[in-house]
C-alpha distance (Angstrom), angle and dihedral (degrees) to the residues before:
residue distance angle dihedral
M1 . . .
A2 3.80 . .
T3 3.78 119.2 .
N4 3.81 122.4 -111.0
K5 3.79 90.0 -102.2
Q6 3.81 89.9 53.5
N7 3.80 91.9 45.4
N8 3.80 91.1 52.2
R9 3.79 89.6 49.1
F10 3.80 92.5 53.9
H11 3.79 92.8 41.2
N12 3.79 90.3 53.7
S13 3.79 89.2 51.1
L14 3.79 92.7 62.0
P15 3.81 114.2 108.1
I16 3.81 108.1 -99.7
P17 3.82 117.5 -153.7
N18 3.77 116.3 -130.7
S19 3.77 126.7 -146.9
E20 3.80 90.4 -72.5
S21 3.84 91.4 53.0
Q22 3.79 91.7 -107.7
F23 3.76 127.2 136.9
T24 3.78 115.9 -109.7
P25 3.81 110.3 -125.3
F26 3.78 122.6 -133.3
T27 3.77 128.2 -146.6
P28 3.85 111.6 -79.1
L29 3.77 115.2 -96.6
S30 3.77 124.2 -101.6
S31 3.80 115.4 -89.0
E32 3.82 87.1 -120.9
L33 3.79 86.6 91.7
D34 3.79 88.4 70.1
N35 3.80 90.0 63.9
R36 3.77 98.7 53.3
S37 3.81 124.0 113.1
D38 3.81 118.4 -80.4
D39 3.78 92.5 -121.1
D40 3.79 104.4 30.5
C41 3.76 137.1 34.1
S42 3.78 96.2 -174.5
H43 3.80 93.7 101.6
V44 3.84 94.5 62.3
S45 3.77 111.5 125.0
N46 3.77 114.1 -85.9
S47 3.77 92.1 -133.8
N48 3.81 113.5 112.1
D49 3.80 90.0 5.6
D50 3.80 90.6 159.8
E51 3.79 89.6 60.3
K52 3.82 97.8 41.4
D53 3.78 94.0 49.2
R54 3.77 93.1 54.7
V55 3.76 123.1 99.8
H56 3.78 109.9 -107.3
T57 3.80 97.4 -126.9
S58 3.78 100.6 173.8
F59 3.78 87.6 110.8
L60 3.76 101.2 34.6
P61 3.82 111.6 123.8
V62 3.75 128.8 -90.8
T63 3.77 96.0 -119.1
H64 3.77 146.5 142.1
A65 3.77 123.8 -69.1
S66 3.82 88.6 -108.3
S67 3.80 89.9 79.3
Y68 3.78 90.7 52.6
N69 3.81 91.2 47.4
S70 3.80 90.0 52.1
M71 3.79 91.6 50.4
H72 3.80 91.3 45.0
S73 3.81 91.6 53.6
Y74 3.79 92.2 45.9
Y75 3.79 90.4 50.8
N76 3.81 94.3 50.2
D77 3.80 96.8 42.4
I78 3.81 102.8 35.1
F79 3.80 119.9 -2.1
S80 3.80 97.0 57.6
K81 3.81 89.5 54.0
L82 3.81 94.5 55.5
P83 3.84 119.6 100.3
Y84 3.78 112.6 -84.0
N85 3.81 95.2 -115.1
T86 3.82 90.4 49.6
Q87 3.80 89.3 54.3
R88 3.79 90.5 50.1
A89 3.81 91.7 48.1
Y90 3.82 93.2 52.4
I91 3.79 92.5 48.0
S92 3.79 92.6 44.7
D93 3.82 92.4 50.0
Y94 3.78 91.7 51.2
N95 3.80 91.5 46.9
E96 3.81 90.6 55.2
F97 3.79 89.1 58.0
S98 3.79 92.3 45.3
I99 3.80 92.5 50.5
F100 3.82 89.7 48.4
C101 3.83 90.1 54.1
Q102 3.79 90.2 50.6
Q103 3.81 93.3 49.2
Q104 3.82 92.2 47.8
N105 3.81 94.1 43.9
L106 3.79 90.9 -119.4
G107 3.77 120.5 152.7
G108 3.77 95.1 -122.3
L109 3.79 121.8 -136.2
T110 3.79 117.6 -19.3
E111 3.77 137.9 161.4
S112 3.81 89.1 -88.2
F113 3.81 112.8 103.3
E114 3.82 93.2 -158.5
H115 3.80 92.8 48.8
N116 3.81 93.3 50.4
E117 3.80 90.0 47.7
H118 3.81 90.9 53.6
C119 3.82 93.9 47.2
I120 3.79 94.3 48.6
K121 3.80 92.8 45.6
Q122 3.81 90.2 55.0
Y123 3.80 90.0 47.1
V124 3.81 92.7 51.1
A125 3.80 91.4 49.5
E126 3.79 90.0 52.2
L127 3.82 93.6 46.6
C128 3.79 91.6 52.2
K129 3.81 90.4 54.5
S130 3.79 90.9 53.4
P131 3.83 127.6 85.5
L132 3.81 90.4 -113.6
A133 3.78 116.5 133.2
Y134 3.80 119.3 -103.9
R135 3.81 92.2 -114.0
T136 3.82 91.4 49.4
I137 3.80 91.5 55.7
K138 3.80 90.7 47.6
R139 3.81 90.3 49.6
R140 3.80 93.4 50.4
L141 3.79 92.2 51.2
S142 3.80 90.4 46.7
A143 3.81 90.4 52.8
L144 3.80 90.6 48.2
S145 3.80 91.4 49.8
K146 3.80 90.5 49.9
F147 3.80 91.0 51.3
L148 3.81 91.0 52.2
G149 3.78 89.9 50.4
V150 3.79 93.8 48.4
A151 3.81 92.6 47.7
K152 3.82 90.4 45.4
L153 3.79 91.8 -127.0
P154 3.82 124.3 147.1
N155 3.80 106.4 -77.3
P156 3.82 113.2 -155.3
I157 3.82 90.5 174.1
V158 3.80 86.3 72.9
R159 3.79 103.5 25.0
S160 3.80 105.6 35.8
V161 3.81 113.8 85.0
Y162 3.80 88.5 -169.2
L163 3.81 94.0 53.6
R164 3.80 93.9 42.7
D165 3.81 91.2 53.7
F166 3.80 91.0 44.1
I167 3.81 90.8 52.6
R168 3.80 92.8 45.2
L169 3.81 94.9 50.1
S170 3.81 93.1 41.8
L171 3.80 90.9 52.8
I172 3.80 91.6 47.7
E173 3.80 91.5 52.2
N174 3.80 90.7 44.8
R175 3.79 91.5 51.6
K176 3.80 93.1 47.7
F177 3.79 89.9 48.8
R178 3.78 92.7 50.8
L179 3.79 93.0 44.9
S180 3.80 92.5 49.7
H181 3.80 90.5 50.1
K182 3.78 94.6 49.5
Q183 3.82 88.2 72.0
A184 3.77 97.1 -127.8
V185 3.80 114.5 -134.6
P186 3.82 105.8 -97.5
L187 3.80 116.7 -117.3
T188 3.80 98.4 -140.5
I189 3.80 126.4 -159.5
E190 3.82 88.1 -104.6
M191 3.81 90.6 56.4
V192 3.81 90.9 48.2
E193 3.82 89.3 53.8
Q194 3.81 89.7 48.0
I195 3.81 89.8 53.9
N196 3.80 94.1 47.3
N197 3.81 92.9 46.8
K198 3.80 96.9 46.4
I199 3.79 100.6 42.0
I200 3.79 116.2 67.5
P201 3.80 102.3 -175.6
D202 3.78 114.5 -129.3
S203 3.81 99.8 165.8
L204 3.78 140.5 47.3
L205 3.79 88.5 -110.3
E206 3.81 93.9 58.1
L207 3.80 92.6 43.3
R208 3.80 89.0 54.6
D209 3.80 94.7 43.6
L210 3.81 94.1 49.8
A211 3.79 91.3 48.7
I212 3.82 89.6 50.7
I213 3.82 94.6 50.6
N214 3.81 93.7 47.4
L215 3.79 94.6 44.7
M216 3.81 92.7 49.0
F217 3.81 89.4 51.1
D218 3.82 96.3 45.6
A219 3.80 96.2 45.0
L220 3.82 96.2 32.1
L221 3.80 88.8 -126.2
R222 3.76 127.0 -176.5
A223 3.80 116.1 -137.6
D224 3.80 92.9 -107.9
E225 3.82 89.5 52.2
L226 3.81 93.5 49.2
V227 3.81 95.6 54.0
R228 3.84 89.8 55.9
V229 3.81 96.3 52.3
C230 3.81 110.0 119.4
V231 3.80 131.1 -163.7
E232 3.80 88.9 -110.1
H233 3.81 91.2 57.8
I234 3.80 93.7 64.1
S235 3.81 116.5 89.8
H236 3.80 115.0 -167.7
R237 3.79 90.9 -178.9
N238 3.80 94.1 56.5
N239 3.82 99.1 27.8
T240 3.79 91.1 -125.9
V241 3.79 142.4 124.7
L242 3.79 121.3 -150.4
V243 3.80 111.6 -132.7
V244 3.79 102.0 -155.2
S245 3.79 97.8 180.0
S246 3.78 120.3 41.3
K247 3.79 135.6 155.7
S248 3.81 89.9 -131.5
D249 3.81 95.1 45.2
Q250 3.79 101.1 86.8
S251 3.82 93.3 164.4
G252 3.79 93.2 60.1
Q253 3.81 92.0 -135.1
G254 3.79 94.2 120.1
Q255 3.79 132.0 -123.4
Y256 3.79 131.7 -110.2
R257 3.80 117.7 -133.2
Y258 3.80 129.2 -173.0
V259 3.83 121.3 -103.8
S260 3.82 121.1 -168.9
S261 3.80 121.7 -126.0
S262 3.82 91.1 -116.3
T263 3.80 90.7 55.6
L264 3.81 90.6 48.5
S265 3.80 88.2 53.4
M266 3.81 90.1 52.5
I267 3.80 90.6 50.5
N268 3.81 90.2 50.5
E269 3.81 91.1 50.0
F270 3.79 90.4 51.1
I271 3.82 92.7 48.7
N272 3.80 93.1 46.3
E273 3.80 92.4 49.9
A274 3.82 92.3 46.0
N275 3.81 90.3 52.1
V276 3.80 93.0 58.0
N277 3.80 118.3 87.1
P278 3.84 104.5 -128.2
H279 3.82 91.6 -150.6
T280 3.81 98.3 51.3
S281 3.83 100.8 20.0
E282 3.80 86.8 -134.0
T283 3.77 125.6 131.6
R284 3.78 113.4 -98.9
D285 3.78 118.8 -118.0
A286 3.79 115.2 -108.0
S287 3.81 88.8 -115.5
D288 3.81 91.8 57.2
P289 3.86 107.3 112.1
R290 3.82 88.7 -141.7
S291 3.81 93.3 58.4
I292 3.79 127.4 88.2
S293 3.78 111.0 -129.6
K294 3.78 100.9 124.0
G295 3.76 140.8 -8.4
V296 3.80 127.8 42.5
L297 3.80 110.9 11.0
F298 3.81 103.9 -155.9
R299 3.80 114.0 51.1
R300 3.76 140.7 164.3
L301 3.79 121.2 -84.6
T302 3.78 132.2 -136.0
N303 3.80 119.8 -97.9
H304 3.80 90.4 -94.8
K305 3.85 90.1 53.0
T306 3.81 90.9 -133.6
A307 3.81 100.0 107.4
L308 3.76 141.6 23.0
L309 3.77 122.0 -102.4
P310 3.83 112.5 -104.9
Y311 3.78 111.1 -85.8
D312 3.79 128.6 -165.1
E313 3.78 114.3 175.9
N314 3.80 90.4 -157.3
A315 3.79 95.2 52.2
P316 3.82 116.7 97.2
S317 3.80 90.5 -138.1
N318 3.83 95.7 54.3
H319 3.81 90.1 110.6
A320 3.81 87.6 80.5
A321 3.81 90.0 70.5
V322 3.82 95.8 44.4
L323 3.80 125.5 88.6
N324 3.79 122.9 -112.0
Y325 3.80 132.9 -166.7
S326 3.81 93.7 -83.0
S327 3.80 93.0 52.9
V328 3.82 91.6 47.4
Y329 3.80 89.4 49.6
R330 3.81 90.2 53.6
V331 3.82 89.5 51.4
W332 3.81 89.7 58.7
Q333 3.78 93.0 46.5
R334 3.81 91.7 49.4
I335 3.78 93.8 49.0
A336 3.81 93.1 46.6
K337 3.80 90.9 52.8
R338 3.82 93.8 47.1
A339 3.82 92.6 47.7
G340 3.80 94.3 45.5
I341 3.79 94.5 -117.6
K342 3.80 109.0 160.0
E343 3.80 96.8 -168.7
N344 3.79 116.9 95.3
I345 3.79 98.2 -113.0
T346 3.81 117.5 -176.4
P347 3.84 135.3 -176.8
H348 3.81 89.3 -83.6
S349 3.82 90.9 55.8
G350 3.80 91.8 78.8
R351 3.79 93.2 56.5
V352 3.81 93.9 43.6
G353 3.80 93.2 42.4
G354 3.79 93.4 47.6
A355 3.79 90.8 52.1
V356 3.81 93.9 46.1
S357 3.81 92.2 47.2
L358 3.81 91.1 50.2
A359 3.81 91.0 49.1
E360 3.81 91.7 48.5
Y361 3.80 90.1 53.4
G362 3.79 91.3 53.0
A363 3.81 104.0 -96.8
T364 3.80 113.0 166.0
L365 3.78 122.7 -122.6
P366 3.84 93.6 -103.9
E367 3.81 89.2 49.6
L368 3.80 90.2 52.3
Q369 3.80 91.5 48.6
L370 3.79 90.8 51.6
A371 3.80 93.3 46.8
G372 3.79 94.2 52.6
G373 3.79 100.8 29.3
W374 3.80 94.1 -117.6
Q375 3.80 115.5 163.5
S376 3.80 92.5 -167.1
P377 3.83 123.5 53.4
E378 3.82 91.1 -142.1
M379 3.82 99.7 93.2
P380 3.83 98.8 37.7
G381 3.80 86.6 45.1
H382 3.81 87.7 58.8
Y383 3.82 90.1 55.2
T384 3.81 90.9 48.1
K385 3.81 90.4 54.8
Q386 3.79 89.8 48.2
A387 3.82 91.2 52.5
N388 3.81 92.9 45.4
V389 3.80 89.8 62.4
K390 3.82 88.4 71.7
R391 3.79 89.2 55.5
G392 3.80 94.9 45.7
G393 3.79 128.9 111.2
M394 3.80 96.8 -92.6
A395 3.82 90.8 49.4
K396 3.82 90.0 53.2
L397 3.80 91.8 46.5
S398 3.81 92.2 49.8
S399 3.79 90.8 48.1
K400 3.80 92.6 49.9
H401 3.79 92.3 52.4
K402 3.82 92.2 39.0
R403 3.77 93.4 -121.5
């Protein structure tokens, strides 16, 4: 818990209404805040702590004393009892928004719903252009939403469908951008064979995980494409999977990707095992919500990892049984550990590794585009250049001299 000196410092930083029920602004914070860590502000220099720990209220709203009273009560009953670094983080996150409003000549937060929506939208757009981590952006918006709630001001982060969707899509694009620029470790064909040779699946969980890894490699799937794959999208006759939702598929018609016969066999093993009741060893009826007969192919498992969670594609709560990015990420981490792979492979490794492996085996640029569903040759062209390095002059010289 913060000391009395710290409590007084934070209490003095609260916006105090003057005789006209306006908040009294403080001096803007030092620009040193801009240089703090994405995930922690505790290392900021201790000089001028009284100033840095204050809320930058230059752009707090002209409002009624009720907002101040709400903040005052929240401070006394809750905020002052939070850990000191948590208090600093909340204040720092709000100050970043306030400074942004000042720099952009925005009016800051007011009692106008539309105005707050506009300000926050501009702030989100700016955050997603920055090098800030995904979780840091989420934390800043969460702190801003909490402030709006405490001050009892209109909160478009919660109430605006438009702003919520804008934030969600902006964060998705930001995350994809950051992931693609982190140069994910490629999962090569040799690594796939290592996984398949080392892991002998003895549970429904491992059957599912192996099928996921192999399918993502074969079809060069992104994580958000994998979680939408349905039973109906798999064609054993044509060795294809239909990707119905893709970032590069602007027409919405879907794209067909190749799936190897060995991967199709793994998918069949997973489906067959999932359709057997582990308690009775009998085949589940097609109407059983734990069976796989149609709908989403890869689903969550029970805590014992012996059966799928019930899934009803018509139920509004069916998302609870469907995988998300975090669960797909854990699949990759689990498989890497079991197979003894030291590299930090992630869900994007299958797509990158599939493209690199194809390029190394001489696939043309159009063939790469078709395999990964790329509309532009720019990204697959990057993988082709990467593969060509191994066929370059220095590679040949090193091979000749066995270096």
